C-alpha positions as CSV (number, residue, x, y, z in Angstrom):
1,X,92.1,79.5,-23.7
2,X,91.9,82.8,-25.7
3,X,93.4,81.1,-28.7
4,X,90.8,78.4,-28.7
5,X,88.0,81.0,-28.5
6,X,89.5,83.0,-31.4
7,X,89.7,79.8,-33.5
8,X,86.1,78.9,-32.5
9,X,84.8,82.2,-33.7
10,X,86.8,82.0,-36.9
11,X,85.3,78.5,-37.5
12,X,81.8,79.8,-36.8
13,X,82.2,82.5,-39.4
14,X,83.8,80.0,-41.9
15,X,81.0,77.6,-41.1
16,X,78.3,80.1,-42.1
17,X,80.2,80.9,-45.3
18,X,80.6,77.2,-45.9
19,X,76.9,76.7,-45.7
20,X,76.5,78.8,-48.8
21,X,79.8,78.1,-50.7
22,X,80.0,74.5,-52.1
23,X,83.0,72.6,-51.1
24,X,83.3,74.0,-47.6
25,X,81.5,71.8,-45.0
26,X,79.7,74.5,-43.0
27,X,78.0,72.7,-40.2
28,X,80.9,70.4,-39.4
29,X,83.2,73.4,-39.2
30,X,80.8,75.2,-36.9
31,X,80.5,72.1,-34.7
32,X,84.3,72.0,-34.4
33,X,84.1,75.6,-33.2
34,X,81.6,74.5,-30.5
35,X,84.1,71.8,-29.5
36,X,86.8,74.3,-29.1
37,X,84.6,76.5,-26.9
38,X,83.8,73.4,-24.8
39,X,87.5,72.8,-24.2
40,X,88.2,76.5,-23.6
41,X,85.5,76.6,-21.0
42,X,86.7,73.3,-19.5
43,X,90.2,74.6,-19.1
44,X,89.2,78.2,-18.1
45,X,86.3,77.4,-15.8
46,X,83.8,79.7,-17.4
47,X,80.7,80.8,-15.5
48,X,78.2,78.9,-17.7
49,X,80.1,76.1,-19.3
50,X,78.8,74.3,-22.4
51,X,77.5,70.8,-21.5
52,X,78.5,67.5,-23.1
53,X,74.8,66.9,-23.8
54,X,74.5,70.1,-25.8
55,X,77.7,69.2,-27.7
56,X,76.4,65.7,-28.6
57,X,73.0,66.9,-29.6
58,X,74.6,69.4,-32.0
59,X,76.9,66.7,-33.3
60,X,73.8,64.6,-34.2
61,X,72.1,67.6,-35.8
62,X,75.3,68.3,-37.8
63,X,75.4,64.7,-39.0
64,X,71.7,64.7,-40.0
65,X,71.9,68.1,-41.8
66,X,75.0,66.9,-43.7
67,X,73.3,63.8,-44.8
68,X,70.1,65.7,-45.8
69,X,72.2,68.1,-47.8
70,X,72.9,65.2,-50.2
71,X,69.4,63.7,-50.2
72,X,67.2,66.8,-50.5
73,X,68.4,68.2,-53.9
74,X,68.3,64.8,-55.7
75,X,64.9,64.1,-54.1
76,X,63.4,67.4,-55.2
77,X,64.8,67.0,-58.7
78,X,63.3,63.5,-59.0
79,X,59.9,64.8,-57.6
80,X,59.9,67.4,-60.3
81,X,60.6,64.8,-63.0
82,X,64.3,65.6,-63.5
83,X,67.4,63.6,-63.6
84,X,71.0,63.9,-62.4
85,X,71.8,66.3,-65.2
86,X,69.6,69.0,-63.6
87,X,71.4,68.6,-60.2
88,X,74.8,68.7,-61.9
89,X,73.8,71.8,-64.0
90,X,72.6,73.5,-60.8
91,X,76.0,73.0,-59.2
92,X,77.9,74.2,-62.3
93,X,75.6,77.2,-62.5
94,X,76.3,77.9,-58.9
95,X,80.0,78.0,-59.4
96,X,79.7,80.2,-62.5
97,X,77.3,82.5,-60.6
98,X,79.8,83.0,-57.7
99,X,81.8,85.4,-59.8
100,X,78.8,87.8,-59.9
101,X,76.6,89.3,-57.2
102,X,74.7,87.0,-54.8
103,X,71.9,87.1,-57.3
104,X,74.3,85.4,-59.8
105,X,74.6,82.4,-57.5
106,X,70.8,81.9,-57.4
107,X,70.3,82.7,-61.1
108,X,73.3,80.5,-62.0
109,X,72.0,77.5,-60.1
110,X,68.5,77.9,-61.7
111,X,69.8,78.4,-65.2
112,X,72.4,75.7,-64.9
113,X,69.7,73.2,-63.7
114,X,67.4,74.1,-66.6
115,X,70.2,73.9,-69.2
116,X,71.6,70.6,-67.8
117,X,68.2,69.0,-68.0
118,X,67.4,70.4,-71.4
119,X,70.7,69.4,-73.0
120,X,71.0,65.9,-71.6
121,X,67.3,64.8,-71.4
122,X,65.7,66.7,-74.3
123,X,62.0,66.3,-73.2
124,X,61.1,69.9,-74.0
125,X,61.4,73.3,-72.4
126,X,58.6,72.8,-69.9
127,X,59.9,69.5,-68.6
128,X,63.4,71.0,-68.3
129,X,62.0,74.0,-66.5
130,X,60.2,71.8,-64.0
131,X,63.2,69.7,-63.4
132,X,65.4,72.8,-63.1
133,X,63.0,74.3,-60.6
134,X,63.1,71.1,-58.6
135,X,66.8,71.0,-58.5
136,X,67.0,74.7,-57.6
137,X,64.5,74.3,-54.8
138,X,66.4,71.3,-53.5
139,X,69.6,73.3,-53.5
140,X,67.9,76.2,-51.7
141,X,66.4,74.0,-49.1
142,X,69.7,72.2,-48.4
143,X,71.6,75.5,-48.2
144,X,68.9,77.0,-46.0
145,X,69.0,74.1,-43.6
146,X,72.8,74.3,-43.4
147,X,72.7,78.0,-42.9
148,X,70.2,77.8,-40.0
149,X,72.2,75.0,-38.4
150,X,75.5,76.9,-38.7
151,X,73.9,80.2,-37.6
152,X,72.5,78.6,-34.4
153,X,75.9,77.0,-33.7
154,X,77.6,80.4,-34.3
155,X,75.2,82.0,-31.8
156,X,76.0,79.2,-29.3
157,X,79.7,79.7,-29.8
158,X,79.5,83.4,-29.1
159,X,77.1,82.9,-26.2
160,X,79.4,80.4,-24.4
161,X,82.7,82.0,-25.5
162,X,82.0,85.6,-24.7
163,X,79.2,85.8,-22.2
């Protein structure tokens, strides 16, 4: 039981990190942490066990957030008049910015989206800026959505595991 709770808390932390770092599926990892807490409470008979309904609702939220994370950035880029190059540039800039402060991640994504759009679809600086801003906003919205989702699940993990 204690081992499951320790792994659940680790998954909650990694889930929050994964909401920001590309390549790590943040919300799914957090949901697996919730599943571990459910099984720990089931075997240990906790005072306030997590319900199956809560688990299934958060599974649905996790699936929806994971799907939206793919749809929002490209949609925002298209709304701003950009193409796939801006989204790809934002992702490359994000990786490059990870080696610097957290500001580097944000600045890298914005600069990468701008340069990607400017280099591939040369429609001028203003069009590239708009497309880059759209890709960046889409990235920020998707990341924020994942972060909120994983943060709430981390709180639920702590609530049901420790209290």
